[in-house]
N, C-alpha and C positions, 0 to 999 in steps of 0.2 A: 110821908103822906099824912096829912093832918086828920083826915077823916077815914076811918077804917071801912066805911061803907062804900067808898069809891072803888070801882073796879072797871077793867076793860073787857073781861069775858067772865061769864058765869058757867059753872058746871054743876048740874044737879045730879048727884050720884045717890040720891035717896032711893031706898029699896034694894040697892045692889049690895051683895055680900062680898066679903074679903076674898080675893085681893082686888076686885074690880074698881072700887073707889080710888085706890092708890094708882092702879094702872091708868085709869082715865085721867087722873090728875097729871101724871107724867106726860101723857100724850097731849093734853091741853096746854101744858107749859111750853112744849116744843113749838106751838103755833104762835106764841107771844113774842114780842120784841123785848129786849132788855129794858127793865124799869116798869113794864106793864104789870098789872095786878090781876090775878085769877081769884075769883070767889068760888069756893067749893062748898056745897052742902051735901052731907052724908048722914045716913042713919045707922050704919054698921058700927058697932062699938069699937071694933079694931081700928077703924079709921082714925080715931083720936090719937092712938099711939103711932100707927104706921105712917100717917102723913107727916106728923111732927118729926118723927125719926128720919124720914126721907129728906125733909127740908134741912135738918141739921147736918146731913151728910153732903149737901150740895151748896152751890154758891147762891141759892135762892134765899129769900128772906120771908119769915113768917111775920107778917105785919100785925095780924090779930087772929085770935081763935076764940070760939065760944062753944059751950056745951049747954044747951037749953033743953031740958027734958028729953035727952037722947037724940037731939038734932044737932049735929056737929057742923060748925061753920069755920072756914079757914079763908083768910085773905093772904095770898102768897104773891110776893113781888119777885118777878123773874130777875135773876142776876145776869151779869154781863157774860 
């Protein structure tokens, strides 16, 4: 994916505390087809670690991630 801002579904987990951003990310990924991208926005500091660790343990791909002033964004491509 050439542009990390392209996505098929957005998940706004802002304001939710651990473990909800990760749980909602898992549920949202289940609704996507292989190759589609989920864009997640979260404000819980644990999300930066938890979501990245979860992706590393699955066949999904972390296309991009950013941390801008405590707003964490993830672009996750669903694996096959």
